[in-house]
C-alpha positions as CSV (number, residue, x, y, z in Angstrom):
1,M,3.8,-36.0,-8.3
2,A,6.2,-33.1,-7.6
3,L,8.9,-35.6,-6.5
4,L,8.9,-37.3,-9.8
5,G,9.3,-34.0,-11.6
6,A,12.4,-33.2,-9.5
7,C,14.0,-36.5,-10.5
8,G,13.7,-36.2,-14.2
9,G,16.4,-35.0,-16.6
10,D,20.1,-35.0,-16.6
11,D,21.3,-32.1,-14.5
12,K,25.0,-32.9,-14.6
13,P,27.2,-30.1,-15.9
14,D,29.0,-30.6,-19.2
15,P,32.5,-31.7,-18.3
16,R,33.9,-29.8,-21.3
17,T,32.8,-26.5,-19.9
18,P,35.2,-24.9,-17.4
19,P,33.9,-23.3,-14.2
20,A,32.2,-20.0,-15.0
21,N,34.2,-17.9,-12.5
22,S,37.6,-19.0,-13.9
23,S,40.3,-16.7,-15.2
24,P,40.8,-16.5,-18.9
25,A,44.2,-18.4,-18.6
26,F,42.4,-21.2,-16.6
27,K,39.7,-21.5,-19.2
28,E,42.3,-21.7,-22.0
29,G,44.2,-24.4,-20.2
30,Y,40.9,-26.3,-19.5
31,A,40.0,-26.1,-23.2
32,K,43.3,-27.8,-24.0
33,G,43.4,-30.3,-21.2
34,C,39.8,-31.6,-21.6
35,P,40.3,-33.1,-25.1
36,A,43.6,-34.7,-24.0
37,G,41.7,-36.3,-21.1
38,L,38.9,-37.6,-23.4
39,E,41.5,-39.0,-25.8
40,S,43.5,-40.7,-23.0
41,A,40.3,-42.2,-21.5
42,A,39.2,-43.6,-24.9
43,K,42.6,-45.3,-25.3
44,Q,41.9,-47.1,-22.0
45,G,44.8,-45.6,-20.2
46,S,46.1,-42.3,-19.1
47,N,48.8,-40.7,-21.1
48,W,48.9,-37.7,-18.8
49,N,52.7,-37.1,-18.6
50,N,53.1,-37.2,-22.4
51,S,50.1,-35.1,-23.1
52,K,51.6,-31.8,-21.9
53,V,53.3,-30.8,-25.1
54,D,52.1,-27.2,-24.7
55,Q,55.0,-25.0,-23.6
56,R,52.6,-22.7,-21.7
57,Y,51.8,-25.5,-19.3
58,G,55.2,-25.0,-17.6
59,Q,55.1,-21.2,-17.6
60,D,51.6,-20.2,-16.5
61,L,50.3,-21.5,-13.2
62,E,46.6,-20.6,-13.9
63,Y,46.9,-22.3,-17.3
64,K,48.4,-25.4,-15.7
65,K,45.6,-25.5,-13.1
66,G,43.0,-25.3,-15.9
67,W,44.7,-27.9,-18.0
68,D,45.0,-30.3,-15.1
69,Q,41.4,-29.8,-14.1
70,G,40.1,-30.1,-17.7
71,Y,42.2,-33.2,-18.3
72,F,41.0,-35.1,-15.2
73,T,37.4,-33.9,-15.3
74,C,37.0,-35.0,-18.9
75,Y,39.0,-38.2,-18.3
76,D,36.9,-39.2,-15.4
77,S,33.7,-38.3,-17.3
78,Q,34.7,-40.4,-20.2
79,R,35.8,-43.4,-18.1
80,S,32.5,-43.4,-16.1
81,T,30.4,-43.4,-19.3
82,S,29.4,-46.8,-20.6
83,I,27.5,-47.9,-23.6
84,F,25.2,-49.5,-21.0
85,S,24.5,-46.3,-19.1
86,G,20.8,-45.7,-18.6
87,I,19.8,-49.2,-19.7
88,N,17.8,-51.2,-17.3
89,P,18.0,-54.9,-18.2
90,F,15.0,-55.7,-16.0
């Protein structure tokens, strides 16, 4: 019975939330990169190179790291989500 309780629920972290121990610059970059990743994934293709219109991306390494991680984490999360997720046809 205890085993079933351990399997219940969705314990995946929200991909829109940056890592808790990140610097403020990283978190700001993540907050900008994640929506761009979600949008690119929804368009069925990455627009990664054209998404970096923010001037800070080229000037602040921590911001850049956060933007990149936010973009790819959210892109991957969106692409792995399907309208059929969680449906068992049998």
